[in-house]
C-alpha positions in Angstrom: 111.2 105.1 139.2 111.4 101.3 139.2 114.7 99.5 139.4 114.4 98.2 135.8 113.8 101.7 134.6 116.8 102.9 136.5 118.9 100.3 134.8 117.7 101.3 131.4 118.2 105.0 131.9 121.8 104.3 133.2 122.5 102.2 130.1 121.0 104.9 127.7 123.2 107.5 129.4 126.2 105.3 128.9 125.5 104.7 125.4 124.9 108.4 124.7 128.2 109.3 126.3 129.9 106.7 124.2 128.3 108.2 121.2 129.5 111.7 122.0 133.0 110.5 122.6 133.1 108.3 119.5 136.6 109.4 118.7 137.9 108.0 121.9 135.7 104.9 122.2 134.4 102.7 119.4 132.0 100.2 121.0 128.8 98.8 119.5 126.0 99.3 122.1 125.0 96.1 123.8 121.4 94.9 123.7 119.6 95.4 127.0 118.7 91.7 127.4 122.4 90.8 127.5 123.3 92.9 130.3 122.5 91.2 133.6 122.1 93.0 136.9 125.2 91.2 138.3 127.4 92.4 135.6 126.2 95.8 134.8 128.6 97.9 137.0 131.5 95.7 135.6 130.6 96.3 132.0 130.0 100.0 132.4 133.4 100.4 134.2 135.1 98.4 131.5 133.7 99.9 128.4 133.1 103.6 129.4 135.3 106.2 130.9 135.5 106.6 134.7 133.4 109.9 134.7 130.6 108.2 132.7 130.7 105.2 134.8 130.4 107.1 138.1 127.6 109.3 137.0 125.7 106.4 135.5 126.3 104.2 138.6 124.9 107.1 140.8 121.6 106.9 138.8 121.4 103.2 139.3 122.0 103.5 143.1 119.2 106.0 143.4 116.8 103.5 141.9 118.1 100.9 144.5 117.3 103.2 147.4 114.4 105.6 146.4 113.4 108.5 148.4 109.6 109.3 147.8 108.7 113.0 147.5 105.0 112.7 148.5 105.6 112.5 152.2 107.9 115.6 151.9 105.2 117.4 150.0 102.8 116.7 152.6 104.7 118.7 155.2 104.5 121.8 153.1 101.8 124.5 153.7 100.3 124.5 150.2 98.3 127.7 150.7 101.4 129.6 151.8 103.3 128.1 148.8 100.7 129.1 146.3 100.8 132.7 147.8 104.4 132.8 147.3 104.3 131.5 143.8 101.6 134.1 142.8 103.8 136.9 144.1 106.6 135.9 141.8 104.6 134.8 138.8 105.6 137.9 136.7 109.0 138.3 138.2 112.0 138.8 135.8 114.6 138.0 138.5 116.4 134.8 137.9 115.9 133.5 141.3 112.1 133.3 140.6 112.7 130.0 139.2 112.9 128.5 142.7 109.2 128.9 143.1 108.9 125.7 141.1 109.1 123.7 144.3 108.6 120.3 142.9 111.5 120.7 140.4 114.0 121.7 143.1 112.8 119.1 145.5 113.7 116.5 142.9 117.1 118.2 142.3 117.9 118.1 146.0 116.4 114.6 146.5 119.2 113.4 144.2 121.8 115.3 146.2 120.7 113.8 149.4 120.7 110.2 147.8 124.2 110.8 146.2 125.5 111.6 149.6 123.7 108.7 151.2 122.2 110.9 153.8 118.7 109.4 153.4 120.2 106.2 154.7 122.4 107.7 157.5 122.0 108.0 161.2 121.3 111.5 162.4 123.9 114.0 161.3 124.5 117.7 161.8 124.7 119.4 158.5 125.7 123.1 157.6 124.9 124.1 154.0 126.8 127.2 152.8 124.7 129.3 150.4 121.6 127.5 151.3 119.2 129.5 149.0 115.7 128.5 149.5 116.6 125.6 151.8 115.4 122.7 149.8 118.3 120.4 150.6 118.0 121.2 154.3 114.3 120.8 154.2 114.6 117.3 153.0 117.4 116.4 155.5 115.3 117.9 158.4 112.3 115.7 157.5 114.6 112.8 157.5 115.6 113.5 161.1 119.0 115.3 160.6 120.0 118.6 162.6 120.4 121.3 159.9 121.6 124.9 159.6 121.8 127.2 156.5 124.0 130.1 156.0 123.3 132.6 153.3 122.8 136.3 152.5 119.6 138.0 153.6 118.6 140.4 150.8 116.8 137.9 148.6 113.2 137.9 149.7 112.2 134.7 148.0 114.9 132.8 149.8 113.6 134.2 153.1 110.1 133.2 152.3 111.1 129.7 151.3 113.2 129.0 154.4 110.4 130.2 156.5 107.9 128.0 154.7 110.2 125.0 155.0 111.0 126.0 158.7 114.8 125.7 158.1 117.1 127.5 160.5 119.4 130.0 158.8 122.2 132.4 159.8 122.5 135.5 157.7 126.1 135.9 156.6 128.1 136.9 153.5 130.9 134.6 152.7 134.0 136.7 151.6 137.5 135.9 150.8 139.9 135.8 153.7 137.2 136.2 156.2 136.3 133.7 158.8 132.7 132.5 159.2 130.9 133.3 162.5 130.8 131.2 165.6 127.9 128.8 164.8 127.8 127.3 168.3 128.4 123.7 167.2 130.5 121.4 165.3 129.1 119.6 162.1 129.4 116.2 160.6 128.7 117.5 157.1 129.4 120.9 155.5 128.1 121.3 152.0 127.8 123.9 149.3 125.9 123.5 145.9 126.2 125.6 142.9 128.8 127.7 144.6 128.7 131.4 143.8 130.2 133.0 146.9 133.7 132.5 145.3 133.1 135.3 142.8 134.5 138.8 143.6 131.4 141.0 143.1 133.5 144.1 141.8 136.0 142.4 139.5 134.0 139.2 138.7 137.1 137.2 139.3 136.7 133.7 140.8 138.7 132.7 143.8 142.0 130.9 143.3 143.9 128.5 145.6 144.8 131.1 148.3 141.2 132.1 148.9 139.9 128.4 149.0 142.8 127.4 151.3 141.7 130.1 153.8 138.1 128.9 153.6 139.0 125.3 154.0 141.2 126.0 157.1 138.4 127.9 158.5 135.8 125.3 157.8 138.0 122.7 159.6 137.2 124.7 162.8 133.5 123.9 162.3 134.0 120.2 161.6 133.3 117.4 164.1 135.9 114.6 164.2 135.4 112.4 161.1 133.4 115.3 159.4 133.0 115.5 155.7 132.9 118.5 153.2 131.1 118.4 149.9 131.4 121.2 147.3 129.7 121.6 144.0 131.3 124.3 141.9 130.0 126.3 139.0 131.9 126.3 135.6 134.4 127.6 134.7 135.7 127.2 138.2 135.9 123.4 138.2 137.7 123.4 134.8 140.7 125.4 136.2 143.5 122.9 136.4 145.1 124.8 139.3 142.0 124.3 141.4 141.7 120.7 140.6 145.3 120.1 141.6 144.8 122.3 144.7 141.7 120.3 145.9 143.5 117.1 145.3 146.4 118.1 147.5 144.0 119.0 150.3 142.6 115.5 150.3 139.6 115.7 147.9 138.2 113.4 145.4 137.6 115.6 142.3 135.0 114.8 139.7 134.5 117.9 137.5 132.3 120.1 139.6 132.1 117.7 142.5 134.7 118.3 145.3 134.4 115.7 148.1 136.5 115.6 151.2 135.2 112.3 152.4 138.2 111.6 154.8 138.7 115.2 156.1 141.2 117.9 155.1 144.9 117.7 154.6 147.1 120.7 155.0 150.7 121.5 154.5 152.5 123.4 157.3 152.4 126.8 155.5 149.2 128.5 154.3 148.7 129.9 150.8 147.5 133.2 152.3 149.4 136.2 153.6 152.8 135.2 152.2 154.4 136.7 149.2 153.7 139.7 147.0 151.1 137.8 144.9 149.2 136.8 148.0 149.3 140.4 149.3 147.8 141.5 146.1 145.1 138.9 146.3 144.4 140.2 149.9 144.2 143.8 148.6 141.7 142.8 145.8 139.6 140.9 148.4 139.6 143.9 150.8 138.4 146.2 147.9 135.8 143.7 146.7 134.5 143.0 150.1 134.3 146.7 150.9 132.2 147.1 147.8 129.9 144.1 148.7 129.2 145.2 152.2 128.7 148.7 151.2 
């Protein structure tokens, strides 16, 4: 995408968001020719809400620092990919959508760009719930050291991570259970479209106690100065108690985006293991984890 197109798309997004929030903001859209490159960020910040500004500005930043996909596609064994796609052509399973490799390379290219990892020195990256490994595949081709962690019972994910040659540890992330020893510390720990925070039996999402345990455990795996980025699924990011919890732990929270850019911050006492409510949570977790592991 050219830089001018990036500007135009950002402005269109800004105008559309203003229209959707017309009760809150009444502004006549500005003609494109009146908005100079030097003043665009200032105008968007001034006239639109903070969330709209940040999302629009990320689109603009991507156009400033493009990441072409063609060199990445050239690294894929197209014959093997076509064989995988043919096997899942008539599949009714929801995960079969990941055979659309071009689409999910584009999705994950944006994730790489937004975290500025395409312009970074070599980092060690752990991706929780790595799925088919698209995000890590891009990072590996950019020279980063990568490791995925996910369950092993979805055959398509296994075929894709093997196609992409992405290293993976098979593990089920469960409430109040520590991650395995991964043999190294990481500069980045990421997780996108998080689903491991859902109890399989009760379908209840994790609360602050479960997240507190996981974050304390993740700190063991972080290198000094390491960062954590989580992308939650709705309705988890809409829960006010989780928003407040992540903020107290040092995160910048933008709807589903939870970013610990400057590390983690903990009180002296953990949420977990104290009090009747936490004991009840631990009991629920134990029952659900038993059901999950069979």
